[in-house]
C-alpha positions as CSV (number, residue, x, y, z in Angstrom):
1,M,-7.5,-18.1,4.2
2,G,-4.2,-16.3,3.6
3,Q,-1.9,-14.8,6.1
4,P,-1.7,-11.2,7.4
5,I,1.4,-9.3,6.4
6,S,3.3,-7.9,9.4
7,V,3.9,-4.2,9.2
8,L,7.3,-3.8,10.8
9,E,7.5,0.0,10.7
10,T,5.8,3.1,9.2
11,T,7.7,6.3,8.6
12,I,6.2,9.6,7.6
13,V,8.2,12.2,5.7
14,G,6.1,15.1,4.6
15,D,3.4,13.8,2.2
16,V,5.1,10.4,2.0
17,L,4.3,7.3,4.1
18,M,6.8,4.4,3.9
19,I,5.4,1.0,5.1
20,D,8.0,-1.7,5.8
21,T,6.7,-5.3,5.9
22,D,8.0,-8.8,6.6
23,R,6.9,-10.1,3.2
24,S,7.9,-9.3,-0.4
25,I,5.0,-8.2,-2.5
26,T,7.0,-7.6,-5.7
27,G,10.4,-8.5,-7.1
28,Q,13.2,-6.0,-6.7
29,D,12.1,-3.9,-9.7
30,G,9.0,-2.4,-8.1
31,S,5.8,-1.0,-9.5
32,A,4.4,2.5,-9.5
33,F,0.9,3.8,-9.9
34,A,-0.4,7.3,-10.1
35,S,-4.1,6.6,-10.1
36,A,-6.8,4.0,-9.5
37,D,-7.3,3.6,-13.2
38,E,-3.6,2.9,-13.7
39,A,-3.7,0.3,-10.9
40,A,-6.7,-1.3,-12.4
41,E,-4.9,-1.8,-15.7
42,S,-2.3,-3.9,-14.0
43,A,-3.1,-7.6,-13.4
44,T,-0.5,-7.9,-10.6
45,F,-0.4,-8.0,-6.8
46,P,1.0,-4.5,-6.6
47,G,-1.7,-3.3,-8.9
48,D,-4.4,-4.9,-6.7
49,L,-2.9,-3.4,-3.6
50,A,-2.6,0.0,-5.1
51,G,-6.3,-0.2,-6.2
52,R,-7.4,-1.0,-2.7
53,I,-5.4,1.9,-1.3
54,F,-6.7,4.4,-3.9
55,A,-10.3,3.2,-3.2
56,A,-9.9,3.7,0.5
57,D,-8.3,7.2,0.5
58,E,-9.0,9.6,-2.3
59,A,-6.1,11.9,-1.1
60,V,-3.5,9.2,-2.1
61,T,-1.8,10.4,-5.3
62,N,0.9,7.8,-5.8
63,V,1.7,4.2,-4.8
64,F,5.0,2.6,-5.2
65,V,5.6,-1.1,-4.2
66,A,9.1,-2.6,-4.2
67,S,9.9,-5.9,-2.6
68,N,8.8,-5.5,1.1
69,Q,8.1,-1.8,1.1
70,V,5.0,0.2,0.1
71,V,5.5,4.0,-0.4
72,L,2.4,6.2,-0.6
73,E,2.2,9.9,-1.4
74,R,-0.9,11.7,-0.1
75,T,-2.1,15.3,-0.6
76,G,-2.3,17.0,2.7
77,G,0.1,14.7,4.4
78,W,-0.5,12.0,7.0
79,D,-1.9,11.8,10.4
80,E,-2.0,8.7,12.7
81,A,-5.5,7.6,11.5
82,T,-4.8,7.8,7.8
83,A,-1.4,6.1,8.2
84,D,-2.9,3.3,10.3
85,A,-5.7,2.8,7.8
86,S,-3.2,2.4,4.9
87,A,-1.0,0.1,7.0
88,T,-4.1,-2.0,7.8
89,I,-4.9,-2.4,4.1
90,V,-1.3,-3.6,3.5
91,A,-1.4,-5.9,6.5
92,N,-4.6,-7.6,5.3
93,F,-3.8,-7.7,1.6
94,F,-3.2,-11.5,1.5
95,V,-6.1,-12.3,3.8
96,F,-9.0,-13.6,1.6
97,Y,-11.5,-14.8,4.3
98,A,-11.7,-12.9,7.5
99,D,-12.2,-14.9,10.7
């Protein structure tokens, strides 16, 4: 149940990964989270997504979600594997039951 989010593009600039998707996750105002605890306090889709990202990668230090873009900051930068893992979390965010 639920549909995957298509990740259209990922861009790495230093310690920042930008994930562009085909679906809006927030309104235009956006939501920012600096820790898993902060994300857990938010009963919103962006808070849930940030919580999953923080849980999957302890090196992530910041998550910002605005409309159809997810911006992640990670200590030590990004390699292909860590970027792909985060993009997969975003892609599967609205999937509630796997096939």
